[in-house]
N, C-alpha and C positions, 0 to 999 in steps of 0.2 A: 582474156578478161579485160574489163574496162577500168580506167583509173578511178572512176567514181565509186567502184565497188569497194575501195579501200579507204573511203573517207568516213569520218565519224565526228560528232560534235563534242568538243572538250571545253569545259569551263576554264577560263584563264587562271582562276585561283588554284587549279590543280597542277599547274606547271611549276615544278620545283625550282626555286630561285637560288637556294643555298643547300649544301649537303647537310645530312644529319651529323651531329657531333660524333656519334658512334656509328661507323659505317655498317656494321652488321646488325643494327637495330632497325633497318629498313623493313618494310612489310614484304612478305613473300606470298604470292599467289601460286597455287599448285594446279596444274592442268594435266589431267590424265587422258591421253589420246584414245586409249582403248575403250574406256567407259564413258568418256565425255564429262567426267566429274570435274568440277571446279571448286576448290577449297582454299583455305588460307592457313599457313603455318603460323606459329607464335611470333616469329620474326625471321630475318634472313638466316640466322644461325641454324634454323630448322632445315636448311638445305642439306646438312650433313646426314639427316635421317633418310634421305632419298638416294644418296650416292654411297655405295657400300664397297666392301672388300672385293677386289678383283676388277672394279670399275676404273675408268680413266677420266680424269678431269683435264681438259685442254684449255689453257689460258693464253691470251695474247700479251706478250711482254713488251709491246711497243711503248715507248715513252714519248709524251707529247712535248713538242718544242714550243718556244715562245714565238708563235708564227705571226702574231699581229704586230705590225711595225707602223709607227706614226712619224710623220715628217712634214716638211714644208717645201714647196717649190721656191725657186729664187724670187718669184713675185710675191711670196708670202702666203699663198693658198695652201690650206691644209690637205694632206694626202694620207690615206691609209693603204698599206701594202699587206695583203694576206698571203703568206707563202703557201704554195701547194706542194712544195718539196724543198729539199736542201741540196740539190746537185752542185757539184763544184763549178765555180765560174758563174754560169748563167742558170737561173732557175725560173720556174713559172710562178706567177702570182696573180691574184685578183687585185685590181687597183681601183680605189674609189676616191674621187670621181674619175673614172677612166678616160672619158671623152675630153677632159680638160688637161690631161697630161700628154704632151707631144712626144713623139719619138726622139729619144736622146736627151730629153729635158732632165736636168739634175734635180734630185729630191734629197734634201738633207734630213737624215733621221735624228731622233732625239739625242743620240750619243755621238753625233758628228759624222757618222758614216754616210757616204753619198751613194745613191742608187740612180740608175738610169733605166727607164722603161723602153722596151723595143717592140717593134712589130715584126712578126715572122711571115705569116701568110695573110692574104687578103681576108677581109671580114667575110665569114662564111655566109652563103646564101640562106634563104629561109628554110629550105629543106634540111640543110646541115644543122641549122640552129635547132630545128624541131627534133633532130636526131640526138640533140644534147651534146654537141661538140664542146670541147674544153674551152671555156671562156677566158682562161688565163692569158696573160702576156708575159713574154720573157723579160726578166729583169737582171741586170748585172750590177754588182756591188764593188766598191773600191777597197774592200777589206775582207778578211777571212770570215766564213760563216759564224765562227765562234764569237767574233766581234759584232757581227750583224745582229745576232740574237741576244747580245748582252743586255739591252734595254727593251727587249721585246715583251709583249703582253700575252697572257694566257688566252688562247683562242676559244673563249667560251662561245657556245652557239648563240645565234641571234634571239632565240626565245628566252634566254636569260637576259633580262633587260637592264640589269645593273652593271656598273663597271667592274672589271676584274680587280681582285685584291691580292695582297701578299699571300693570304691563306690559300687562294686558288692554285698557287704554284705547286702545292702538294695535294690539295683536295682533289684536283683534276687529274691526278696520277693514280694508277693502281699500285698496290703494295709490291707487285712483282714487276713493275715497269723497269726496263734496263736498256733497251735499244732505242736511242733517239731517232726521231724521224716522223712521227705521227703528228698530224695537225688537228686531230680530234681524238678524244679519249675513247678507248674500247670500254664503254660505260658499264656494261654488265659486270666487269671486273672490279668496279669501284666499291662494291659491297663486301668484298673479301678482306679479311684482316690476317695478319701473320698467325694469330692463334687459331683461326678457323682453318687455315691451310694446314697447320700442324695437326689439328684434330682429324682432318680428312686423311692425312698420311698415316696417322696412328691407327685409323680404322681400316687400313689396307688399300686405300685409294692411291693410284698413281697420278701424280700431278705433273703434267707435261707442258713445256713452254714452247710456243711457236711465235712467230712475229708476222704481223701484217700492219703496215704503216697506214693507219686510217687517214684518208685524205678526202679530196673532193668527191671521189667515187662513191663514198658511202652516204654523203649528205646532199649530193646534187639532186635538185627536184626533178621529178618525172614530168616532162612537158608534152607527152603524147597521150592521147586517150586510150589507144590500144597499147597496153603495157608491154606486150611482146615486142613492140618496136623500139622500146627504150634501149639505149646503149649505155652500159656502165663504163666509167672511166677506170683506167688501170691503176692498181695500187700494188706496191712492192710487198713481197712476202717471202718468208724463209721457213722451211721445215727441214731440220737437220736429221742426220742418221739416228741419233739417240731418240729423238721424238718419234720418228717414224717407226722405229723398232718397238718402242713402248706401246704405241697405238696398235700395231699389228699383233703384238703378243696378247693384248687385251681382247681383241676380236677373236683370236684363235682359241683362247681359253674360255670363251663364252661370256666375257665381261662386257659392260656397256661403255660406250664412248660418249661423254658429256662435253659439249662445246660451250664454253663461256662466251656468249655474245655472237652476234651475226658475223663479226670479223673472223673469229676463230672458225666458225662454220664454213665460211667461204674458202678459207685457206685449206681446211681439211678436205672439202669436196673437190677443190682444184687439184689436190695432191692424190686423190683416190682414183684407182682404176675401176673398171666395171665389176671386178670381183670384191670390191670394198677394201682392198689392200692399198695402203698409202705408200708413197715413195718420197724419199728425201729430195727436195728440189728448192731452187731459189730463183726468183724472177718476178714477173708481173701477172696479176690476175684481173680479168674483167668479167669474171663469172657473175651472171645475173640470175639469182634464184627467185622464182615466183611460182605460184600454184601450177602444178603439173610436173614440177621437177622431181626426179627420182633420186632420193638421197641414198648415198652409197656407203657412208661410214658413220654418220652421226646418229646416235640412238636417243640422246636426250639433250636438252638445251636449257641454259640459264640465260635470261635476257631481260632487258628493261622494257618499258612501254614506249612505243615509237610514234613518231609523227604521222598524222593522217596522210595517206597517199604516198608514203615513203617506200623506198626499196627495202628498207629494213623491216617494215611491217609486212611487206609482200613475202619476204623470206620466211618470217615466222608463220604466216598463213600457209605457205607451201609445206611447212613441217608439220603443223598441227591441224590444218584444215581451216579454211577461211571462216566458215560459220562458227566453229568452236572458238576461234580466236576473237572474232568480233563480239561473240557472246561474253567472253571473258573481259574484254575491254569495257563493255557496257556495265558489267558487274563491278569492275574496278572503279569506274566513274561514280556509280551509285554508292560505292563504299568509301569514297574519298581517298583512293590511292593517289600518290604523288607521281607525276609523269615526267618522262624524258631523262636527260643526262644525270641529274642529281636526284631522280625520283626513286620509286620502289621497283621491285623486280618480280619475275615469275620463273618457275621451273616447269618445263614441259617434259613429261615422262612418256 
């Protein structure tokens, strides 16, 4: 498939800039793969009517770190450092403006911590760039990561054009976030509330927690026209024995596995064997799911509306069919749905 197949026109006013006051009052589109029917629930709480006793809801419990750091060079020039991870000692980051920061040049952050940007490999050639090589540079700090992040900013995506606020520190976290390390929110989970999770459990739904630290791999743009040539960046994930056991029991008993978001979907499919049985594992995944992929474990999906030409949209098209998904997107636009991170949601059955 070609990249152009996944583009659509979106009015700017439909890009949500702020979250709703009540998370579960977002709109919910319902897509039925079998019949091709597209409808709308009363609001997001209606999701409980589609996931029932014996089913399993898999959520990503990754917690977003304050990955945007601002500082100045010794010459006074402003610099932004966007962390791509939080490894001990040296970690990779996007630096703006990168070309003006020399190797080893000191950058003083807002809280006094000093950073130095390094080069590791030569600048990749054109072929490597088109293959979407990691653009980050290694950065070393003179303080522990806890201190580095002390005055960091919430890494709101660039289509949210306002500055981050104090409220975003919690608004951009899911209610089940607990494992620090993500640099972007698993946004499908933002619609859930504690009371909605409790309602699902009371209905006999198993709620299972896995971790995938959403990072550059999820939001990196596709730079090749043939989408099959795109290379996903690796992201760390973890599926423990308890989660794997619950998912496998659901499948064995005839229940359905619902993935909350594309991140949960990728973690589940990475952990699954050809027989649909998942295994506990911890490591990195660069699984790229696009139309033609054979899903092994996921039966249903809760997800947001994604950017044109993004790998996230391609994953959803792989699950529900490109024609049906693009039809749903056109209907969402005509109906005034709110798009992207702080926008509305859909459930795919």
